[in-house]
C-alpha positions as CSV (number, residue, x, y, z in Angstrom):
1,M,127.7,147.9,152.9
2,T,128.8,147.8,149.2
3,A,126.6,146.7,146.3
4,T,129.0,143.9,145.3
5,A,127.9,140.3,145.7
6,R,128.7,139.0,149.1
7,N,128.3,135.8,151.0
8,V,127.2,135.9,154.6
9,V,128.2,133.9,157.6
10,P,126.0,133.8,160.8
11,L,127.6,134.8,164.0
12,A,125.9,132.0,165.9
13,P,126.9,128.4,165.2
14,P,125.1,127.0,162.2
15,G,122.0,125.0,162.8
16,R,120.9,127.0,165.9
17,G,118.0,129.4,165.8
18,G,115.4,129.6,163.0
19,S,111.9,128.2,163.0
20,W,111.1,124.5,163.7
21,R,110.3,124.1,160.0
22,D,113.8,125.3,159.1
23,R,115.4,122.9,161.6
24,L,113.4,119.9,160.4
25,R,113.8,120.5,156.7
26,G,117.3,119.0,156.4
27,P,116.6,115.8,158.4
28,A,113.3,115.3,156.6
29,V,114.9,115.5,153.2
30,F,117.7,113.2,154.3
31,T,115.2,110.7,155.6
32,L,113.2,110.8,152.4
33,V,116.3,110.2,150.3
34,A,117.3,107.3,152.6
35,V,113.9,105.7,152.2
36,L,114.0,106.1,148.4
37,A,117.6,104.6,148.2
38,L,117.2,101.8,150.7
39,V,113.6,100.7,150.3
40,V,112.1,102.0,147.0
41,A,115.0,101.6,144.6
42,P,115.7,97.9,145.5
43,M,112.0,97.2,145.0
44,L,111.5,98.9,141.7
45,L,114.8,98.5,139.9
46,E,115.9,95.3,138.1
47,P,119.3,93.9,139.2
48,F,121.2,95.4,136.3
49,R,119.9,98.9,136.9
50,L,120.4,98.5,140.7
51,G,124.0,97.6,140.0
52,L,124.5,100.7,137.9
53,L,123.0,102.8,140.7
54,A,125.4,101.2,143.2
55,K,128.3,102.2,140.9
56,Y,127.0,105.8,140.8
57,L,126.8,105.8,144.6
58,C,130.5,104.6,144.7
59,F,131.4,107.6,142.6
60,G,129.2,109.7,144.9
61,I,131.4,108.8,147.9
62,V,134.5,110.0,146.0
63,A,132.6,113.2,145.0
64,L,131.7,113.7,148.7
65,G,135.4,113.8,149.5
66,I,136.1,116.2,146.6
67,G,133.3,118.4,147.8
68,L,134.9,118.5,151.2
69,A,138.4,119.2,149.9
70,W,137.5,121.5,147.0
71,G,134.2,123.0,147.9
72,Q,134.8,123.6,151.6
73,G,138.6,123.8,151.6
74,G,139.5,125.3,148.2
75,M,141.9,122.4,147.3
76,L,141.2,121.5,143.7
77,T,142.4,117.9,143.6
78,L,142.7,116.3,140.2
79,G,144.1,113.0,141.4
80,Q,141.4,111.4,143.5
81,G,141.6,108.5,141.1
82,V,144.9,107.5,142.8
83,F,143.2,107.0,146.2
84,F,140.2,105.4,144.6
85,G,142.6,102.9,142.8
86,L,144.5,102.1,146.0
87,G,141.3,101.0,147.7
88,G,140.2,99.2,144.7
89,Y,143.4,97.3,144.2
90,A,143.5,96.4,147.8
91,M,140.1,94.8,147.6
92,G,140.9,93.2,144.2
93,M,144.0,91.6,145.5
94,Y,142.1,90.0,148.3
95,L,139.4,88.7,146.0
96,K,141.9,87.3,143.5
97,L,143.8,85.5,146.3
98,H,140.6,84.2,147.7
99,D,139.4,82.8,144.4
100,A,142.8,81.2,143.7
101,G,142.5,79.1,146.9
102,G,146.2,79.1,147.8
103,D,147.4,79.1,144.2
104,L,148.7,82.0,142.1
105,P,146.1,84.3,140.6
106,D,145.4,83.6,137.0
107,F,147.1,86.6,135.5
108,M,150.3,85.9,137.4
109,V,150.4,82.4,135.8
110,W,149.9,83.9,132.4
111,S,152.7,86.4,133.1
112,G,155.2,83.7,134.1
113,V,155.3,84.5,137.8
114,E,156.3,81.4,139.8
115,K,156.0,82.7,143.4
116,L,153.5,84.9,145.1
117,P,155.1,88.4,145.5
118,A,155.7,89.4,149.1
119,L,153.6,92.5,148.5
120,W,150.5,90.3,147.9
121,A,150.9,88.1,150.9
122,P,149.2,90.3,153.6
123,F,146.1,90.7,151.4
124,E,145.1,87.2,152.0
125,N,143.5,88.5,155.1
126,P,140.2,90.4,154.3
127,L,140.5,92.6,157.4
128,F,144.0,93.8,156.3
129,A,142.7,94.4,152.8
130,I,139.7,96.5,154.0
131,A,141.9,98.4,156.5
132,F,144.5,99.1,153.9
133,A,141.9,100.3,151.4
134,V,141.2,103.2,153.8
135,A,144.5,103.6,155.7
136,G,146.7,103.4,152.6
137,P,145.1,106.5,150.8
138,V,145.0,108.4,154.1
139,L,148.7,107.8,154.8
140,L,149.6,108.8,151.2
141,A,147.5,112.0,151.5
142,V,149.1,112.9,154.9
143,L,152.5,112.4,153.4
144,L,151.7,114.4,150.3
145,G,150.0,117.1,152.3
146,A,152.8,117.5,154.8
147,L,155.3,118.0,152.0
148,V,153.1,120.3,149.9
149,F,151.0,122.4,152.2
150,R,154.0,123.3,154.4
151,Q,155.6,124.8,151.4
152,R,152.4,126.8,150.8
153,V,151.7,125.1,147.4
154,R,148.1,125.8,146.5
155,G,145.8,126.7,143.7
156,A,146.7,125.6,140.2
157,Y,150.1,124.3,141.4
158,F,148.5,121.9,143.8
159,A,146.0,120.8,141.1
160,I,148.8,120.1,138.6
161,L,150.7,118.2,141.2
162,T,147.8,115.8,142.0
163,Q,147.2,115.4,138.3
164,A,150.8,114.4,137.7
165,L,150.5,111.9,140.6
166,A,147.6,110.3,138.8
167,A,149.4,110.1,135.5
168,A,152.5,108.6,137.2
169,T,150.5,106.0,139.0
170,V,148.9,104.8,135.8
171,I,152.3,104.4,134.2
172,L,153.5,102.4,137.2
173,L,150.6,100.1,137.2
174,V,150.7,99.4,133.5
175,G,154.4,98.6,133.6
176,Q,154.0,95.9,136.3
177,Q,152.1,93.2,134.4
178,G,153.0,90.4,136.7
179,L,152.2,92.4,139.9
180,T,149.2,94.4,139.0
181,G,147.7,92.8,135.9
182,G,149.0,95.6,133.7
183,T,146.5,97.4,131.4
184,N,143.8,94.8,132.1
185,G,144.0,95.3,135.8
186,L,142.3,92.8,138.2
187,T,139.1,91.2,137.1
188,N,137.2,87.9,137.0
189,F,136.1,87.8,140.7
190,F,133.7,85.1,141.7
191,D,133.2,85.0,145.4
192,L,132.9,87.5,148.3
193,F,132.9,86.1,151.8
194,G,131.3,82.9,150.7
195,Q,128.7,84.6,148.4
196,D,128.5,84.3,144.7
197,L,129.2,87.8,143.2
198,A,127.1,87.0,140.2
199,A,124.0,86.3,142.2
200,D,121.2,88.9,142.2
201,Q,120.8,88.7,145.9
202,T,124.5,89.4,146.5
203,Q,124.4,92.4,144.2
204,R,121.3,93.7,146.0
205,G,123.1,93.3,149.3
206,L,126.2,95.1,148.0
207,Y,123.9,98.0,146.8
208,L,122.4,98.3,150.3
209,V,125.9,98.4,151.8
210,V,127.1,101.1,149.4
211,A,124.0,103.2,150.0
212,A,124.3,102.8,153.8
213,V,128.1,103.7,153.7
214,L,127.4,106.8,151.6
215,G,124.6,107.9,154.1
216,V,126.9,107.5,157.1
217,L,129.8,109.3,155.4
218,Y,127.5,112.1,154.4
219,L,126.3,112.6,157.9
220,L,129.9,112.6,159.2
221,A,131.0,115.1,156.6
222,W,128.0,117.3,157.2
223,Q,128.8,117.3,160.9
224,L,132.4,118.1,160.2
225,V,131.5,121.1,158.0
226,R,129.2,122.5,160.7
227,S,131.8,122.1,163.5
228,R,134.4,124.6,164.5
229,F,136.9,122.8,162.3
230,G,134.6,123.2,159.4
231,R,134.3,126.9,159.9
232,L,138.1,127.1,160.2
233,L,138.3,125.1,156.9
234,V,136.1,127.6,155.1
235,A,138.2,130.5,156.5
236,V,141.3,128.9,155.1
237,R,139.6,128.6,151.8
238,D,138.6,132.3,151.7
239,G,141.7,133.8,153.3
240,E,144.5,131.4,154.1
241,D,147.0,134.2,155.0
242,R,144.6,135.8,157.4
243,V,144.0,132.5,159.2
244,R,147.8,132.1,159.5
245,F,148.1,135.6,161.0
246,L,145.5,134.7,163.6
247,G,147.7,131.9,164.9
248,Y,146.3,128.9,163.2
249,N,148.3,126.5,160.9
250,P,146.5,126.2,157.6
251,A,148.8,123.4,156.5
252,T,147.4,121.2,159.3
253,V,143.8,122.0,158.5
254,K,144.3,121.3,154.8
255,T,146.3,118.1,155.4
256,V,143.6,116.7,157.6
257,T,140.8,117.5,155.1
258,F,142.8,116.1,152.2
259,A,143.4,112.9,154.2
260,V,139.7,112.5,155.0
261,S,138.8,113.0,151.3
262,A,141.4,110.4,150.3
263,G,140.1,107.9,152.9
264,M,136.6,108.3,151.4
265,A,137.9,107.7,147.9
266,G,139.8,104.6,149.0
267,L,136.7,103.2,150.7
268,A,134.7,103.9,147.5
269,G,137.3,102.0,145.5
270,A,137.0,99.0,147.8
271,L,133.2,99.0,147.4
272,F,133.4,99.5,143.7
273,V,135.4,96.4,142.9
274,P,132.8,93.7,144.0
275,V,130.0,95.8,142.6
276,V,131.5,96.3,139.1
277,G,133.9,93.3,139.0
278,I,137.0,95.1,137.8
279,I,139.7,97.6,138.8
280,S,142.2,98.7,136.2
281,P,144.5,101.7,135.5
282,A,141.8,103.1,133.1
283,L,139.6,103.8,136.2
284,L,142.1,105.8,138.2
285,G,144.0,108.0,135.7
286,V,143.8,111.6,134.8
287,V,140.5,111.4,132.8
288,P,138.4,109.6,135.5
289,S,139.7,112.0,138.1
290,L,138.7,115.0,135.9
291,E,135.3,113.5,135.3
292,L,134.7,113.3,139.1
293,V,135.7,117.0,139.5
294,V,133.4,117.9,136.6
295,A,130.6,116.0,138.3
296,V,131.1,117.9,141.5
297,A,131.0,121.2,139.6
298,V,127.8,120.2,137.9
299,G,126.1,119.3,141.2
300,G,127.5,122.3,143.1
301,R,130.9,122.1,144.8
302,F,129.9,124.4,147.7
303,S,127.3,121.8,148.9
304,L,128.0,118.3,150.0
305,A,124.7,117.1,148.8
306,G,125.3,118.8,145.5
307,A,128.6,117.0,145.0
308,V,126.9,113.6,145.5
309,L,124.0,114.6,143.3
310,G,126.4,115.7,140.6
311,A,128.2,112.3,140.6
312,V,124.9,110.4,140.3
313,L,123.6,112.7,137.6
314,M,126.7,112.5,135.5
315,G,126.9,108.7,135.9
316,Y,123.3,108.4,134.8
317,A,123.8,110.8,131.9
318,K,126.9,108.8,130.8
319,T,124.9,105.6,130.8
320,A,121.8,107.0,129.1
321,F,123.6,108.9,126.4
322,S,125.9,105.9,125.6
323,E,122.8,103.6,125.3
324,E,120.8,105.9,123.1
325,F,123.6,107.6,121.1
326,A,126.5,105.2,120.9
327,D,128.5,107.4,118.4
328,G,128.1,110.8,119.9
329,W,127.4,110.4,123.6
330,L,130.6,112.1,124.7
331,Y,129.6,115.3,122.9
332,L,126.2,115.2,124.7
333,Q,127.9,114.7,128.0
334,G,130.2,117.7,127.3
335,A,127.2,119.7,126.2
336,L,125.4,118.9,129.5
337,F,128.4,120.1,131.5
338,I,128.7,123.4,129.5
339,L,125.0,124.0,129.7
340,V,124.9,123.6,133.5
341,I,128.0,125.6,134.2
342,S,126.8,128.4,131.9
343,L,123.4,128.7,133.4
344,A,124.3,127.8,136.9
345,P,128.0,128.5,137.8
346,K,127.4,127.1,141.3
347,G,125.9,123.9,140.0
348,V,122.4,122.4,140.2
349,F,122.3,122.8,144.0
350,G,123.3,126.4,143.7
351,L,120.5,127.0,141.2
352,A,118.0,125.5,143.5
353,A,119.3,127.6,146.5
354,S,119.0,130.8,144.4
355,A,115.5,129.9,143.4
356,R,114.6,129.3,147.1
357,T,116.2,132.6,148.2
358,L,114.3,134.5,145.4
359,L,111.0,132.9,146.5
360,A,111.6,133.7,150.1
361,A,112.4,137.3,149.2
362,R,109.0,137.6,147.5
363,L,107.0,136.2,150.4
364,P,105.7,138.7,153.0
365,R,107.6,138.5,156.3
366,R,105.5,137.8,159.5
367,T,104.7,140.6,161.8
368,V,106.0,141.0,165.4
369,P,103.5,139.6,167.9
370,D,102.6,141.0,171.4
371,G,102.0,144.6,170.5
372,G,105.2,145.4,168.6
373,P,105.5,148.7,166.8
374,P,102.9,149.2,164.0
375,G,104.2,147.8,160.7
376,A,107.2,146.2,162.2
377,T,108.3,142.8,161.0
378,A,110.3,140.0,162.6
379,A,113.4,138.7,160.9
380,K,113.9,134.9,161.0
381,H,117.1,134.1,162.7
382,D,118.2,131.1,160.6
383,V,121.5,130.2,159.0
384,S,120.8,132.6,156.1
385,T,120.5,135.7,158.3
386,P,123.3,138.2,157.3
387,L,125.2,138.9,160.5
388,I,128.7,139.0,159.2
389,E,129.7,139.8,155.6
390,V,132.7,138.1,154.1
391,P,133.8,138.1,150.4
392,E,132.3,135.6,148.0
393,P,134.5,132.4,148.0
394,R,137.1,132.3,145.3
395,A,136.6,129.7,142.6
């Protein structure tokens, strides 16, 4: 065993073994957070602040997908805004057509459009719009992944490719004024399934929907990571060539993961539109995509919970700094990022995990019962037990 820093992977499947306290810690924390989000927050926060929290949670859904693709799969995607925008525009198109009541949307009238474009016609159906908000990003990610990962494009080259996709999408949307609303995008939504979007009760209901969707997606992603597929995904991240030599196809594993993260981003975009009331190219370009990646890095990309926490923290920091320091809040936000990354390279969640490990190392280990050898101690067989050593995951 060398003295270099190493990460450990248990031989047994994760989540098995360990004391009952270890097994209950995760569900207890999740239940506590769910109660705070679904019960306490709606009771204590005023409608405006609750709407802001709903927006942060939408970004948290996107961050969850980035944490899955980047943190677990090693795919640095700088273009999640594209998938977020596809879902957002799908929902926005339905809302504009619903508000128009059979007429042309207002921005089309201003742009001189005389007939509803054929591309818009299917989005009169809300079920089609919601389905496309998820299926559209998934299909685009599958197509892109099939073309890219089979050519073994990875690392910085994949990141640059996704960033270029985001930039090209913005140019396309801005240039189609009569079809997409151009720079202004789609806005001025008034009604959602018969409910007034401006009503406090409607916004409260939307917040609960967003929080519930985030909770369900988190549980699904958590289960995926702990499954055999999740362990294979981590293996691809740490040694793609080795996994290929063992007979697996890393391109398939990465494509599936990339598609799942894209579907999460599309669903987040569909929820974001009725919550915030707008979708525009400014929300899905290179800068918003980079901000989401930064948020995941701040929270901790190797943890799904850390990715969500980072998105919420960065969203809150952005709001708080802009309210208190209107002229220099961007500098403060950048300083926050530099401070966290400098002091905790693995993010806030990584810092908390390191503190817990240090505390556990200082606590005395329990002795072996039933007449064990004098002075012997019993090791706890939990998910942190070092049974197999593997190299530290590459950044």
